[in-house]
VOPAGU-2260 file (C-alpha; in pm, 1 decimal, decimal comma):
REM VOPAGU-2260
SITE   aa  ch    i         X         Y         Z
SITE  UNK   A    0       0,0       0,0       0,0
SITE  UNK   A    1     276,4     247,2      93,2
SITE  UNK   A    2     460,5     153,1    -223,3
SITE  UNK   A    3     150,8     234,5    -431,0
SITE  UNK   A    4     115,0     575,0    -262,9
SITE  UNK   A    5     480,8     649,5    -330,4
SITE  UNK   A    6     440,0     553,3    -696,6
SITE  UNK   A    7     133,9     778,2    -727,5
SITE  UNK   A    8     321,8    1070,5    -572,9
SITE  UNK   A    9     615,6    1016,7    -807,3
SITE  UNK   A   10     383,7    1001,7   -1108,6
SITE  UNK   A   11     204,2    1312,0    -982,5
SITE  UNK   A   12     534,7    1504,3    -966,4
SITE  UNK   A   13     619,6    1390,2   -1317,9
SITE  UNK   A   14     295,0    1510,4   -1469,3
SITE  UNK   A   15     308,5    1830,2   -1262,6
SITE  UNK   A   16     650,9    1908,8   -1406,2
SITE  UNK   A   17     533,4    1828,3   -1757,9
SITE  UNK   A   18     224,0    2048,8   -1721,8
SITE  UNK   A   19     423,8    2338,6   -1578,5
SITE  UNK   A   20     659,4    2324,9   -1878,4
SITE  UNK   A   21     369,7    2383,0   -2118,2
SITE  UNK   A   22     442,2    2705,9   -2312,3
SITE  UNK   A   23      99,5    2852,7   -2242,2
SITE  UNK   A   24     132,0    2774,0   -1870,7
SITE  UNK   A   25     470,1    2947,4   -1862,0
SITE  UNK   A   26     322,7    3248,4   -2038,5
SITE  UNK   A   27      34,6    3263,2   -1788,4
SITE  UNK   A   28     273,7    3242,6   -1490,9
SITE  UNK   A   29     494,3    3518,4   -1633,5
SITE  UNK   A   30     189,8    3734,9   -1699,5
SITE  UNK   A   31      73,0    3682,0   -1342,0
SITE  UNK   A   32     406,2    3796,7   -1204,6
SITE  UNK   A   33     402,3    4112,1   -1417,1
SITE  UNK   A   34      73,7    4238,3   -1274,6
SITE  UNK   A   35      80,6    4560,0   -1076,5
SITE  UNK   A   36    -186,8    4471,7    -822,8
SITE  UNK   A   37    -232,9    4165,0    -604,8
SITE  UNK   A   38    -589,3    4124,5    -731,6
SITE  UNK   A   39    -478,7    4082,4   -1092,0
SITE  UNK   A   40    -184,3    3865,1    -989,1
SITE  UNK   A   41    -413,0    3632,9    -793,3
SITE  UNK   A   42    -659,9    3615,4   -1082,2
SITE  UNK   A   43    -386,2    3517,8   -1328,7
SITE  UNK   A   44    -245,4    3263,6   -1083,9
SITE  UNK   A   45    -589,9    3108,6   -1038,2
SITE  UNK   A   46    -619,4    3077,2   -1416,6
SITE  UNK   A   47    -271,1    2926,0   -1427,3
SITE  UNK   A   48    -350,9    2659,4   -1165,9
SITE  UNK   A   49    -678,3    2564,1   -1334,8
SITE  UNK   A   50    -498,8    2535,4   -1669,2
SITE  UNK   A   51    -213,1    2326,8   -1526,7
SITE  UNK   A   52    -457,1    2095,1   -1348,8
SITE  UNK   A   53    -653,8    2042,4   -1668,6
SITE  UNK   A   54    -334,2    1940,1   -1844,9
SITE  UNK   A   55    -245,4    1706,5   -1557,4
SITE  UNK   A   56    -588,9    1543,6   -1575,1
SITE  UNK   A   57    -540,4    1483,0   -1947,7
SITE  UNK   A   58    -195,4    1332,1   -1890,3
SITE  UNK   A   59    -309,6    1091,8   -1617,2
SITE  UNK   A   60    -680,5    1074,8   -1531,2
SITE  UNK   A   61    -614,4     806,2   -1268,9
SITE  UNK   A   62    -461,1    1069,6   -1039,8
SITE  UNK   A   63    -766,2    1294,3   -1043,0
SITE  UNK   A   64    -808,4    1283,8    -664,0
SITE  UNK   A   65    -452,0    1401,0    -603,5
SITE  UNK   A   66    -486,6    1664,0    -873,9
SITE  UNK   A   67    -815,2    1790,2    -729,5
SITE  UNK   A   68    -661,6    1822,8    -382,9
SITE  UNK   A   69    -354,3    2001,5    -521,4
SITE  UNK   A   70    -573,7    2236,7    -723,9
SITE  UNK   A   71    -797,9    2316,9    -428,3
SITE  UNK   A   72    -496,3    2390,2    -208,4
SITE  UNK   A   73    -346,5    2631,1    -460,2
SITE  UNK   A   74    -674,8    2800,7    -546,2
SITE  UNK   A   75    -760,5    2858,2    -181,7
SITE  UNK   A   76    -413,7    3005,6    -127,6
SITE  UNK   A   77    -497,9    3262,5    -396,3
SITE  UNK   A   78    -825,0    3352,5    -229,8
SITE  UNK   A   79    -873,6    3708,2    -107,6
SITE  UNK   A   80   -1003,6    3562,9     218,3
SITE  UNK   A   81    -654,9    3440,5     301,3
SITE  UNK   A   82    -496,4    3781,7     284,6
SITE  UNK   A   83    -432,4    3938,9     620,4
SITE  UNK   A   84    -428,6    4313,0     669,5
SITE  UNK   A   85    -115,5    4457,2     815,8
SITE  UNK   A   86    -143,7    4667,5    1127,4
SITE  UNK   A   87     117,3    4935,3    1191,6
SITE  UNK   A   88     325,5    4867,3    1501,3
SITE  UNK   A   89     219,5    5189,1    1676,4
SITE  UNK   A   90    -146,7    5084,8    1650,5
SITE  UNK   A   91     -75,8    4758,3    1834,9
SITE  UNK   A   92      -3,3    4941,2    2160,4
SITE  UNK   A   93    -279,5    4948,2    2415,3
SITE  UNK   A   94    -423,9    5265,1    2573,2
SITE  UNK   A   95    -201,3    5240,3    2883,9
SITE  UNK   A   96     115,6    5237,2    2675,5
SITE  UNK   A   97      14,1    5540,6    2472,1
SITE  UNK   A   98     -62,8    5744,6    2786,3
SITE  UNK   A   99     283,7    5698,6    2934,4
SITE  UNK   A  100     445,2    5890,7    2649,9
């Protein structure tokens, strides 16, 4: 059983590498990294991951569960809900600390 899982993971890495070397996928990734805003960058990266996963599914449909999980992980990482606002350090101080100044 462990040997089968290892073989599936190895095959998954092979088809992932092959899909990421696709010229259109490379173009999409480069376009994503040239965007000026995070919104556009995330949108292009989402398109990239969907495209790469579609290629992977065509290369080896038997790994669809692994591909689906990988796709979901990467798409959720690009979600706006995962972005955390930054809080300036001086706003982290409580009221007692600001009064002592």
